[in-house]
Structure formats: structure tokens, C-alpha cells
C-alpha positions as CSV (number, residue, x, y, z in Angstrom):
1,M,-11.2,-40.9,21.2
2,T,-14.2,-38.8,22.2
3,A,-16.5,-38.0,19.3
4,T,-17.0,-34.4,18.4
5,T,-20.5,-33.0,18.7
6,D,-22.0,-29.9,17.1
7,T,-22.1,-28.3,20.6
8,D,-18.3,-28.5,21.1
9,A,-17.3,-28.0,17.5
10,V,-16.2,-24.8,15.8
11,Q,-16.8,-24.0,12.1
12,I,-13.8,-22.9,10.0
13,G,-14.9,-19.3,9.7
14,A,-15.3,-18.9,13.4
15,L,-11.9,-20.6,14.0
16,A,-10.2,-18.3,11.5
17,A,-11.7,-15.2,13.1
18,A,-10.7,-16.4,16.6
19,T,-7.1,-17.2,15.6
20,G,-6.3,-14.4,13.2
21,L,-5.7,-16.9,10.4
22,T,-7.4,-16.8,7.1
23,V,-9.8,-19.5,5.9
24,R,-7.4,-20.1,3.0
25,T,-4.6,-20.7,5.5
26,L,-6.6,-23.3,7.3
27,H,-7.5,-24.9,3.9
28,H,-3.7,-25.0,3.2
29,Y,-2.9,-26.6,6.6
30,E,-5.5,-29.3,5.8
31,S,-4.2,-29.9,2.3
32,I,-0.6,-30.6,3.6
33,G,-1.8,-32.8,6.4
34,L,-1.0,-30.4,9.1
35,I,-4.3,-29.8,10.7
36,G,-7.8,-30.6,9.6
37,P,-11.4,-30.7,10.9
38,A,-12.6,-33.7,13.0
39,R,-15.5,-34.1,10.7
40,R,-18.1,-32.3,8.6
41,S,-21.6,-31.3,9.4
42,A,-24.6,-32.7,7.4
43,S,-24.4,-29.5,5.3
44,G,-20.7,-30.1,4.6
45,Y,-19.2,-27.5,6.9
46,R,-15.8,-28.3,8.4
47,L,-16.2,-28.8,12.2
48,Y,-13.1,-28.5,14.4
49,G,-13.2,-30.2,17.8
50,P,-11.1,-29.7,21.0
51,T,-8.3,-32.0,19.8
52,D,-8.1,-30.1,16.5
53,I,-7.9,-26.8,18.3
54,E,-5.2,-28.1,20.6
55,R,-3.2,-29.2,17.6
56,L,-3.7,-25.8,16.0
57,Y,-2.3,-24.1,19.1
58,R,0.8,-26.3,18.8
59,V,1.1,-25.3,15.1
60,R,0.9,-21.6,16.0
61,A,3.3,-21.9,18.9
62,L,5.9,-23.8,16.9
63,R,5.6,-21.3,14.0
64,Q,6.4,-18.5,16.5
65,L,9.5,-20.4,17.4
66,G,10.5,-20.3,13.7
67,L,9.9,-23.9,12.7
68,P,8.9,-24.5,9.0
69,L,5.6,-26.2,8.4
70,D,7.1,-29.6,7.3
71,E,9.1,-29.8,10.5
72,I,6.1,-28.9,12.6
73,R,4.1,-31.6,11.0
74,R,6.8,-34.2,11.7
75,A,7.0,-33.0,15.3
76,L,3.3,-33.2,15.9
77,D,3.0,-36.6,14.3
78,D,5.8,-37.9,16.6
79,P,4.1,-39.8,19.5
80,A,6.9,-38.5,21.8
81,T,5.8,-34.9,21.2
82,D,3.1,-33.7,23.6
83,L,1.4,-30.5,24.5
84,A,3.6,-30.0,27.6
85,A,6.7,-30.0,25.5
86,T,5.2,-27.4,23.1
87,L,4.2,-25.2,26.1
88,G,7.7,-25.6,27.5
89,A,9.3,-24.5,24.3
90,Q,7.1,-21.5,24.0
91,L,7.7,-20.6,27.6
92,A,11.4,-20.8,27.0
93,A,11.1,-18.4,24.1
94,V,9.0,-16.0,26.2
95,D,11.6,-16.2,29.0
96,G,14.3,-15.3,26.5
97,L,12.4,-12.2,25.4
98,L,11.9,-11.2,29.0
99,G,15.6,-11.7,29.6
100,D,16.3,-9.2,26.8
101,L,13.9,-6.7,28.3
102,H,15.4,-7.1,31.8
103,R,18.8,-6.5,30.4
104,Q,17.6,-3.4,28.6
105,R,15.9,-2.2,31.9
106,R,19.1,-2.6,33.9
107,A,21.0,-0.7,31.2
108,L,18.5,2.1,31.3
109,Q,18.8,2.3,35.1
110,A,22.6,2.5,34.8
111,V,22.5,5.3,32.3
112,R,20.0,7.2,34.4
113,S,22.1,6.8,37.5
114,S,25.5,7.7,36.0
115,M,24.9,9.3,32.7
116,S,28.3,8.0,31.6
117,T,29.3,7.4,28.0
118,H,30.3,3.8,28.8
119,D,26.8,3.0,30.1
120,L,25.1,4.7,27.2
121,I,27.1,2.6,24.8
122,R,26.1,-0.5,26.8
123,L,22.5,0.6,26.4
124,L,22.9,0.8,22.7
125,E,24.2,-2.7,22.6
126,V,21.3,-4.3,24.5
127,M,18.4,-2.3,23.0
128,T,16.1,-4.8,21.4
129,M,12.9,-2.8,21.2
130,P,12.0,-1.1,17.9
131,D,11.0,2.5,17.6
132,G,7.5,2.7,19.0
133,T,6.4,4.7,15.9
134,I,7.0,1.7,13.7
135,E,4.7,-1.2,14.3
136,K,5.3,-3.6,11.4
137,H,7.3,-4.0,8.2
138,I,5.6,-5.4,5.1
139,S,7.4,-6.1,1.9
140,I,5.4,-5.4,-1.3
141,L,6.3,-6.9,-4.6
142,V,4.8,-5.9,-8.0
143,Y,3.8,-8.4,-10.6
144,A,2.0,-8.3,-13.9
145,D,0.3,-11.7,-13.3
146,L,-0.5,-11.7,-9.6
147,E,-2.0,-15.2,-9.5
148,A,0.8,-16.9,-11.3
149,A,3.4,-15.2,-9.1
150,F,1.4,-16.2,-6.0
151,N,1.3,-19.8,-6.9
152,H,5.0,-19.9,-7.9
153,L,6.1,-18.4,-4.5
154,I,4.1,-21.1,-2.7
155,D,4.8,-24.1,-4.9
156,V,8.4,-23.4,-5.8
157,F,9.9,-21.1,-3.2
158,G,7.9,-22.6,-0.3
159,L,6.5,-19.4,1.1
160,G,3.7,-19.9,3.7
161,P,0.0,-20.0,2.9
162,G,-1.7,-16.8,2.1
163,E,-4.7,-15.3,0.4
164,L,-5.5,-13.8,-3.0
165,T,-8.2,-11.1,-3.4
166,F,-10.1,-10.8,-6.6
167,D,-12.1,-7.9,-8.0
168,D,-15.6,-8.3,-9.5
169,N,-14.1,-9.3,-12.9
170,G,-12.1,-12.2,-11.4
171,H,-8.8,-10.4,-11.6
172,A,-6.3,-10.8,-8.7
173,V,-5.8,-7.4,-7.1
174,H,-4.0,-8.2,-3.9
175,G,-2.0,-11.1,-2.5
176,E,-0.6,-12.0,1.0
177,L,2.0,-14.6,1.8
178,E,4.0,-15.6,4.9
179,A,7.9,-15.7,4.8
180,G,8.8,-17.1,8.2
181,N,7.7,-14.4,10.7
182,A,7.3,-11.8,8.0
183,V,4.5,-10.9,5.6
184,V,4.9,-10.3,1.8
185,W,2.2,-8.5,-0.2
186,L,1.8,-8.8,-3.9
187,H,0.6,-5.8,-5.8
188,P,-0.5,-5.5,-9.5
189,E,1.2,-3.2,-11.9
190,S,-0.1,0.4,-11.8
191,A,0.5,3.2,-14.2
192,E,-1.0,5.6,-11.7
193,F,1.7,4.9,-9.1
194,A,4.5,4.0,-11.6
195,L,4.6,0.4,-10.4
196,A,5.9,-2.2,-12.8
197,S,7.1,-5.8,-12.7
198,P,10.8,-6.5,-13.4
199,R,9.6,-8.4,-16.5
200,T,7.9,-5.2,-17.8
201,V,10.9,-2.9,-17.3
202,G,13.5,-5.5,-18.1
203,T,15.5,-5.2,-14.9
204,S,15.2,-5.8,-11.2
205,T,15.9,-2.8,-9.0
206,A,15.6,-4.7,-5.7
207,M,15.7,-8.2,-4.3
208,M,14.2,-10.3,-1.5
209,A,16.3,-12.1,1.1
210,V,14.6,-14.9,3.0
211,M,16.2,-16.9,5.8
212,V,15.7,-20.7,5.5
213,D,16.6,-23.6,7.8
214,D,18.6,-25.5,5.1
215,V,19.9,-23.6,2.1
216,D,21.0,-26.7,0.1
217,A,17.7,-28.5,0.6
218,H,15.8,-25.4,-0.4
219,H,18.0,-25.0,-3.5
220,Q,17.2,-28.6,-4.4
221,R,13.5,-28.1,-3.9
222,T,13.6,-25.0,-6.2
223,I,15.4,-27.0,-9.0
224,E,13.0,-30.0,-8.7
225,R,10.0,-27.7,-9.0
226,G,11.3,-25.9,-12.1
227,G,12.6,-22.7,-10.5
228,T,15.2,-20.6,-12.1
229,V,18.5,-20.6,-10.1
230,V,20.8,-17.7,-10.7
231,Y,23.7,-19.1,-8.6
232,P,24.1,-22.2,-6.5
233,P,24.6,-22.3,-2.7
234,V,27.8,-20.5,-1.7
235,D,29.4,-19.4,1.6
236,Q,29.7,-15.7,1.5
237,P,32.5,-13.7,3.3
238,Y,29.8,-11.8,5.3
239,G,28.9,-15.0,7.2
240,Y,25.9,-16.4,5.3
241,R,25.4,-19.4,3.0
242,E,23.0,-18.5,0.3
243,Y,21.8,-19.1,-3.3
244,G,20.0,-16.9,-5.7
245,A,16.9,-17.6,-7.8
246,R,14.5,-15.6,-10.0
247,D,10.7,-15.6,-9.8
248,P,8.6,-15.9,-13.0
249,E,8.8,-12.2,-13.7
250,G,12.5,-11.7,-13.1
251,G,12.5,-10.7,-9.4
252,L,15.7,-11.7,-7.7
253,W,15.5,-13.8,-4.5
254,S,18.2,-14.8,-2.1
255,F,17.7,-17.8,0.3
256,M,20.2,-17.8,3.1
257,R,21.2,-19.0,6.5
258,L,23.7,-17.6,9.0
259,L,27.0,-19.5,9.1
260,R,28.5,-17.8,12.1
261,K,27.7,-15.0,14.5
262,P,29.4,-11.7,13.7
263,D,32.6,-11.0,15.5
264,A,32.2,-9.2,18.8
């Protein structure tokens, strides 16, 4: 293995800026054994070499394919898994997206040529692109104790790594977490905007639904880590297996997986 020198190494801040990740996320990846620096400088700075950066690419690519972090770590630590396989999987995913776009293009051409109702219905069926005026959806949850909720959502519910922002007095004022390919923000209570935690008002007026790869395994994890389960895994008539749990302030969460595709 080639030793990493200072000239071909990247410090953690530069790596975070280049990849769009936060330093906290990279710290989390290191703590769970997913990806860490090749070595540290004499001043104690984390230094990432070419091999580390290649592994980080694989992590990011597999995350885009929807794999959970534990599964990604197992895949990367398997000697049979190589960069070519990761590139191939990502290429297949991109090809699938291109296929959807091509189908939409053909449907648009058909509608433009015939202007028939049948072709217009077909276009509605294959449309996959969102309204261009909407770029991203972010769920925002309100908590009285932002830091405690942040830690619970990571440790018990298994949400991805994120970042907490503190004010000058050391109070958490903003939190960000990953839930698969979505982002969840945490917001403190605010009298100005009439924002209150379910614990404060004594009820929950909304709930969060999160897709997981194994509902029963996630349910067991929640129990083992002291989470509050509302109802155990059950197959619902609308085609999902799910279970319910509450966060420390009474927010209701549903963890689910599709059982079957909806009827055509």
C-alpha cells in the first residue's frame, strides 16, 4: 500500500467542502468504521489520501442507490466488491433515469403529433419530472429540547448523520439529519411563529413516515435502544408493512416498506 504524503492528502474541511458533506458527517462515518483518514498530520489534522477518497466515492454512490450505511460498510469491506462494480451499479441507476426521461419524451412527441386524449393520458402516466418551480422538499420538526431529539433520532431511529447548530450561549438552534434521500430539519419551539413540540401541546398533529429496508429489524433496533413503540410491525391493506413509534417529545413516526406494487 502506497503511503499518503502531505502533497496528495486532503484535510477534512477541504474534503467536506468538495463533496457537499459536513465535517460532522465525515466524523460520523469515521466513528462507525465506514470511512476514515489515512493518517493525521503532525498537528493532528485528519489527512485523507487517494484510497480514502475512492472509498468515499463508493459510499456516496451507494447512498444514491438507497443502501443504508450498515449495508454499505459490509459491501465495501467485502473483498469481492470493487470500484468497477460500484461504477456499474451507479451507471445502471443513471440508465434507468434516462430510460424514464426517454419514455416521457416519446409521450410528449405523441401528444404534440396527435393531441389525442389517449396520448395525453399516457403522458400523465409516464411523467416523472417534478414541477420546475419546486426544487426540494424538507420536513421540519419542532422540539423543545433540540439536542436530545437530535441524538434520539440518530441513536434509536437510525437516521443518518447530520449537524447541530448552536448559538453563542450554547443552545441548539437548528438541526439537520438524513432520512434516506430526504433531509429532516429540527426547529426549536417559537412563540413568535406559534411553533410548539407535541410534548408542549399534549398532542401530535402530524407524523413522519420513513421507508426502511427491513421493518422488523428496525423495530427490534428501536426496542433494544429504549424507543417507545406504539404498535408492532403489521401488514397494512394499502400495501405496506409498518410499525409506529414515538420520539422523546411525543412525535409519531411510522417506519415502513412496500409489500407489493399498487394494482395497475
